[in-house]
DSSP file (Angstrom, degrees, kcal/mol; ACC not computed):
  #  RESIDUE AA STRUCTURE BP1 BP2  ACC     N-H-->O    O-->H-N    N-H-->O    O-->H-N    TCO  KAPPA ALPHA  PHI   PSI    X-CA   Y-CA   Z-CA
    1    1 A M    >         0   0    0      0, 0.0     3,-2.0     0, 0.0    40,-0.1   0.000 360.0 360.0 360.0 -43.2    1.2    2.4    8.8
    2    2 A G  T 3   +     0   0    0      1,-0.3    48,-0.0     2,-0.1    43,-0.0   0.726 360.0  55.3 -64.5 -20.8    4.9    2.2    8.9
    3    3 A A  T 3  S-     0   0    0      2,-0.0    -1,-0.3    52,-0.0    53,-0.1   0.356 124.7-103.3 -92.0   4.8    4.7    2.6   12.7
    4    4 A G    <   +     0   0    0     -3,-2.0     2,-0.2     1,-0.2    -2,-0.1   0.694  68.7 154.0  84.1  19.0    2.4   -0.4   12.9
    5    5 A L        -     0   0    0      1,-0.1    -1,-0.2     2,-0.0     2,-0.1  -0.523  40.1-126.0 -82.7 148.4   -0.8    1.6   13.4
    6    6 A S     >  -     0   0    0     -2,-0.2     4,-2.5     1,-0.1     5,-0.2  -0.351  31.5-101.9 -80.1 169.2   -4.2    0.3   12.4
    7    7 A N  H  > S+     0   0    0      1,-0.2     4,-2.7     2,-0.2     5,-0.2   0.906 124.7  52.3 -58.6 -41.7   -6.6    2.2   10.1
    8    8 A D  H  > S+     0   0    0      1,-0.2     4,-2.2     2,-0.2    -1,-0.2   0.908 110.4  47.3 -61.9 -42.3   -8.6    3.3   13.2
    9    9 A E  H  > S+     0   0    0      2,-0.2     4,-2.0     1,-0.2    -2,-0.2   0.893 112.8  48.6 -67.8 -39.9   -5.4    4.6   14.9
   10   10 A I  H  X S+     0   0    0     -4,-2.5     4,-2.1     2,-0.2    -2,-0.2   0.937 111.1  50.7 -63.6 -46.2   -4.2    6.4   11.9
   11   11 A A  H  X>S+     0   0    0     -4,-2.7     5,-2.0     1,-0.2     4,-1.0   0.900 109.5  50.9 -58.9 -42.0   -7.7    8.0   11.4
   12   12 A E  H  <5S+     0   0    0     -4,-2.2     3,-0.4     1,-0.2    -1,-0.2   0.916 111.5  47.0 -63.2 -43.6   -7.7    9.2   15.0
   13   13 A R  H  <5S+     0   0    0     -4,-2.0    -1,-0.2     1,-0.2    -2,-0.2   0.833 118.5  40.8 -67.8 -32.4   -4.3   10.8   14.7
   14   14 A L  H  <5S-     0   0    0     -4,-2.1    -1,-0.2    -5,-0.1    -2,-0.2   0.464 106.3-124.1 -96.1  -2.4   -5.1   12.5   11.4
   15   15 A F  T  <5S+     0   0    0     -4,-1.0     2,-0.3    -3,-0.4    -3,-0.2   0.906  71.0 118.1  59.5  44.0   -8.7   13.5   12.5
   16   16 A V  S   <S-     0   0    0     -5,-2.0    -1,-0.2    -6,-0.1    -2,-0.1  -0.834  71.4 -85.0-129.5 170.6  -10.2   11.8    9.5
   17   17 A A    >>  -     0   0    0     -2,-0.3     4,-1.5     1,-0.1     3,-0.7  -0.446  33.1-121.6 -75.2 150.1  -12.7    8.9    9.0
   18   18 A T  H 3> S+     0   0    0      1,-0.3     4,-2.4     2,-0.2     5,-0.2   0.868 114.3  59.0 -57.8 -37.8  -11.4    5.4    9.0
   19   19 A V  H 3> S+     0   0    0      1,-0.2     4,-2.3     2,-0.2    -1,-0.3   0.823 100.9  56.3 -63.5 -30.1  -12.9    4.9    5.6
   20   20 A T  H <> S+     0   0    0     -3,-0.7     4,-2.3     2,-0.2    -1,-0.2   0.918 107.8  47.2 -66.1 -43.8  -10.7    7.8    4.3
   21   21 A V  H  X S+     0   0    0     -4,-1.5     4,-2.6     2,-0.2    -2,-0.2   0.925 112.1  50.6 -61.6 -44.8   -7.6    6.0    5.6
   22   22 A K  H  X S+     0   0    0     -4,-2.4     4,-2.8     1,-0.2    -2,-0.2   0.905 109.7  50.8 -60.6 -42.7   -8.8    2.7    3.9
   23   23 A T  H  X S+     0   0    0     -4,-2.3     4,-2.3     2,-0.2    -1,-0.2   0.935 112.3  45.4 -61.0 -47.5   -9.4    4.6    0.7
   24   24 A H  H  X S+     0   0    0     -4,-2.3     4,-2.4     2,-0.2    -2,-0.2   0.883 113.1  51.1 -65.7 -38.0   -5.9    6.1    0.6
   25   25 A T  H  X S+     0   0    0     -4,-2.6     4,-2.4     2,-0.2    -2,-0.2   0.942 111.1  47.7 -62.5 -47.9   -4.3    2.8    1.6
   26   26 A D  H  X S+     0   0    0     -4,-2.8     4,-2.2     1,-0.2    -2,-0.2   0.893 112.5  49.1 -61.0 -41.0   -6.1    1.0   -1.2
   27   27 A R  H  X S+     0   0    0     -4,-2.3     4,-2.5     2,-0.2    -1,-0.2   0.894 110.6  49.8 -68.0 -39.6   -5.1    3.6   -3.7
   28   28 A A  H  X S+     0   0    0     -4,-2.4     4,-2.2     2,-0.2    -2,-0.2   0.913 111.1  50.1 -63.7 -41.9   -1.5    3.5   -2.7
   29   29 A M  H  X>S+     0   0    0     -4,-2.4     5,-2.1     1,-0.2     4,-0.9   0.909 112.2  47.5 -62.3 -42.6   -1.5   -0.3   -3.0
   30   30 A A  H  <5S+     0   0    0     -4,-2.2     3,-0.4     1,-0.2    -2,-0.2   0.928 113.2  47.0 -65.2 -45.7   -3.0   -0.1   -6.5
   31   31 A R  H  <5S+     0   0    0     -4,-2.5    -1,-0.2     1,-0.2    -2,-0.2   0.854 117.6  42.3 -66.5 -34.6   -0.6    2.6   -7.7
   32   32 A L  H  <5S-     0   0    0     -4,-2.2    -1,-0.2    -5,-0.2    -2,-0.2   0.540 107.8-124.8 -90.8  -6.8    2.4    0.7   -6.3
   33   33 A G  T  <5 +     0   0    0     -4,-0.9     2,-0.3    -3,-0.4    -3,-0.2   0.855  60.1 141.3  69.2  36.2    1.2   -2.6   -7.5
   34   34 A V      < -     0   0    0     -5,-2.1    -1,-0.2    -6,-0.2    -2,-0.1  -0.738  48.2-145.1-109.6 161.3    1.4   -4.3   -4.1
   35   35 A R  S    S+     0   0    0     -2,-0.3     2,-0.3     1,-0.1    -1,-0.1   0.617  72.2  14.2-102.5 -13.8   -1.1   -6.8   -2.6
   36   36 A D  S  > S-     0   0    0      1,-0.1     4,-1.3    -7,-0.1     3,-0.5  -0.960  76.9 -97.3-155.5 172.4   -1.0   -5.9    1.2
   37   37 A R  H  > S+     0   0    0     -2,-0.3     4,-2.3     1,-0.2     5,-0.2   0.834 115.2  63.8 -61.8 -34.9   -0.1   -3.4    3.9
   38   38 A A  H  > S+     0   0    0      1,-0.2     4,-2.2     2,-0.2    -1,-0.2   0.900 102.0  49.6 -59.3 -40.8    3.1   -5.3    4.7
   39   39 A Q  H  > S+     0   0    0     -3,-0.5     4,-2.3     2,-0.2    -1,-0.2   0.867 107.9  54.0 -67.3 -35.0    4.4   -4.6    1.2
   40   40 A L  H  X S+     0   0    0     -4,-1.3     4,-2.2     2,-0.2    -2,-0.2   0.913 108.6  49.6 -62.6 -41.1    3.5   -0.9    1.6
   41   41 A V  H  X S+     0   0    0     -4,-2.3     4,-2.2     2,-0.2    -2,-0.2   0.909 108.5  52.5 -64.9 -42.2    5.5   -0.8    4.8
   42   42 A V  H  X S+     0   0    0     -4,-2.2     4,-2.9     1,-0.2    -1,-0.2   0.931 110.2  48.6 -58.4 -45.8    8.5   -2.5    3.1
   43   43 A I  H  X S+     0   0    0     -4,-2.3     4,-2.2     1,-0.2     6,-0.3   0.897 107.9  55.1 -61.8 -40.4    8.4    0.2    0.4
   44   44 A A  H  <>S+     0   0    0     -4,-2.2     6,-1.7     1,-0.2     5,-1.4   0.906 113.0  42.1 -60.1 -42.4    8.2    2.9    3.0
   45   45 A Y  H ><5S+     0   0    0     -4,-2.2     3,-0.9     4,-0.2    -2,-0.2   0.920 113.4  51.8 -69.9 -44.3   11.4    1.6    4.6
   46   46 A E  H 3<5S+     0   0    0     -4,-2.9    -2,-0.2     1,-0.2    -1,-0.2   0.830 113.0  44.7 -63.6 -32.4   13.2    1.0    1.4
   47   47 A T  T 3<5S-     0   0    0     -4,-2.2    -1,-0.2    -5,-0.2    -2,-0.2   0.508 114.5-113.5 -90.7  -5.1   12.6    4.5    0.1
   48   48 A G  T < 5S+     0   0    0     -3,-0.9    -3,-0.2    -4,-0.5    -4,-0.1   0.522  81.8 124.2  86.1   4.9   13.5    6.2    3.4
   49   49 A L  S   <S+     0   0    0     -5,-1.4     2,-0.4    -6,-0.3    -4,-0.2   0.864  83.3  26.7 -63.6 -34.3   10.0    7.4    4.2
   50   50 A V  S    S-     0   0    0     -6,-1.7     2,-0.4    -9,-0.1    -2,-0.3  -0.980  77.3-154.8-127.7 140.7   10.2    5.5    7.5
   51   51 A R    >   -     0   0    0     -2,-0.4     3,-1.8    -3,-0.1    -6,-0.1  -0.941  28.5-103.5-118.5 140.8   13.4    4.7    9.4
   52   52 A A  T 3  S+     0   0    0     -2,-0.4     3,-0.1     1,-0.3    -1,-0.0  -0.324 105.3  15.7 -58.9 134.8   13.9    1.9   11.8
   53   53 A G  T 3  S+     0   0    0      1,-0.3     2,-0.3    -2,-0.0    -1,-0.3   0.255  93.6 124.4  86.6 -13.2   13.9    3.0   15.4
   54   54 A E    <   -     0   0    0     -3,-1.8     2,-0.4     1,-0.0    -1,-0.3  -0.623  59.5-129.7 -82.4 139.3   12.3    6.4   14.7
   55   55 A R        -     0   0    0     -2,-0.3     2,-0.4    -3,-0.1    -1,-0.0  -0.746  19.9-136.6 -88.4 131.9    9.1    7.2   16.5
   56   56 A Q              0   0    0     -2,-0.4    -6,-0.0     1,-0.2    -1,-0.0  -0.749 360.0 360.0 -93.6 132.9    6.3    8.5   14.4
   57   57 A G              0   0    0     -2,-0.4    -1,-0.2   -44,-0.0    -2,-0.0   0.459 360.0 360.0  33.4 360.0    4.1   11.5   15.4
């Protein structure tokens, strides 16, 4: 997600169903109290989970 991938692209890379990615995304949003994917990405950058300019997987 932090690399700008869609749910379908994430699912393909992780060899899981798209609905699985959607479920995990929704649960992360609920636990972190955010309203959309963009806020999840901001949190990923702020916490150092993702770094600007780094290529993911």
